[in-house]
N, C-alpha and C positions, 0 to 999 in steps of 0.2 A: 220746336214745332209751333209753340204758342206765337212766336214772332210771325211765322207764316200765316197762321190763322188770323192774326190781327190784320195782316196785309190783305188777305182774301176778303175780309169783311169791310175794309175801309172804302168809303164811297169815292174818295179822291186819293189815288195812290201817288206817293212821292218817294222815289227810291232813295233819295238822300237821307231819309229818316232811318235807314237800316244799315247795319254793320257790313253786310254782304249784299249790296244793292243789285248786282247782276243776278244772283241766285233768286232773290226775292222778286225782282222784276220778271224773271223767267217764270216763277211760280204764278204770278198774277196773269202773265200771258197764257200759261197753261190752263188756268181756270177759264179764260175766255175761249180758248181753242177747244176745250172739252165741252163747254156749253154749245158751241157751234157744231161740234162733232155729234153730240147727242141729239141736237135739233135735226140735223141732216139725217141721222140714222132713223129717228122717229118718223121723219117725212118719208123716207124710203120705205119703211115698214108700212105706213099708211097707204102709200101709193101702190105697193105690191098687193095689199089686201083689198083695195077698193074695187067696186064692181064696175066703175067707169074706166075707160081706156085713157091713158095719158100718152101724149105725143112724145116723139123723140126729144123735142126741145125741152119739155118739162123734166124729163128724166136727166137730160144733160145738165140742166141748171142745178138740180139737187145733187147729182153725183160729183159735179165740179165743186160744189160747196163742201161736200163730204171730203173730197180729195184735198182741198185747200186746208181744211181743218186738220186732217191727218198729217199733212206735210208740215204745218205749223207745230203740231205736237212733237213730231220727230226733231225738228230744228231746235225747239226749246229744250228738249231732253238732251240733245247734243251740246247745247250751250251750257247747261248745268254741269254735265259731265266734264267738259273742258275746263270750266272754272274750278271745279272741285279737284280735277287732276293737277292743275297748276298750283293750287293751294296746298295740296298734299306734298307735291314736290318741293315747294317753298319751305314747308315745315321740316323737311328733311327726315320724314318718318321712314324708318327701315321696316319694310313689310316684305322683304325678299323671301322670307321663309313662310309667310302666311299663305293660307289658301285663298284662291281667287274667288271673289263673290260672283254669282252668275250674272249680275247686272250692275249698272252704275247707279249712283245716287239720283240721277235725272229720271231714270225709269221708276225707281221706288217713289220718288216725289210725284211723278205723273200719275201713278196708280192711286196715290193718296188724294190728289187733287181731282182725279176722275170721280172718286167716291164722294168727295165734297161737292162737286158739280151736280152729281145725281141727287145728293141729299138736299141741295138748296135750290134746285131748278124750279120747283113749283111754289115755294113759299114766299119768294120775293124779299125776304128779310135777310138773306145771306147767313142764316143761322140754322144749322141742321137740327132735325128732330132729336129727341133724347135717345131713341133707338139707334139712329145713324151716328149720333155723337159717341155712343159707346164703341161702335166699330171704328170710328175715326181715332178715338183715344187709343185703342189697341194698335192700330196701324202706326200712330205717332210713337208709341213705345218701341215698336219694331224699328222704325226709322231712327229714333234716338240711339237705340242699342247698336245699330249698324254704324252710325256716325262715330260713336264711342269706340267701337272695335276698329274702325279705320284709323282713327286718331292714335290709338294705342298700338297700332301695327299688327293687330291680330287678324285682320282681313285686308286683302289687297283688292282694290277695285280694278275691273278690266280697263285697259287703255281705251280711251274714247276712239271711236271709229275714225274720226278725222285725224287724230294723232297716230293711229296705227298705220295709216297710209303714208305718213311722212317719216316714220321711224324705220331704220334699216332692218 
């Protein structure tokens, strides 16, 4: 997880500096998408609580922005899940007897990055507060344990939705 944190804090991201560039690039993309998602959600909240009326055009702009960010988040989660799925297959890990985890690595990673985005949105330094950092460290431990359990065959990840449609 430290590698991802480094990537999230870097001002100029270069995927070639990382062992798994697709996953790290998706994580950085998730950070941007979560910032946009949070901004749109905040704007929708302010608009709904405002005493002035907003026209259909203003609502459409903000809801489109929200929908675009949501769509990007889903696409990046799917990207991570597909990369991880193929990597697990390539490693030949036998997890046929393992319990299926309720979600993929992409979802777990997205939740973590959503927390990171919320923790760093207002400070401009891309460094979470000590309180938020404690929560992020706990989430990182859960993420690392999940990855370890997948690699050792103790947990089976769900087949990515894209793959599920193509499998018999």
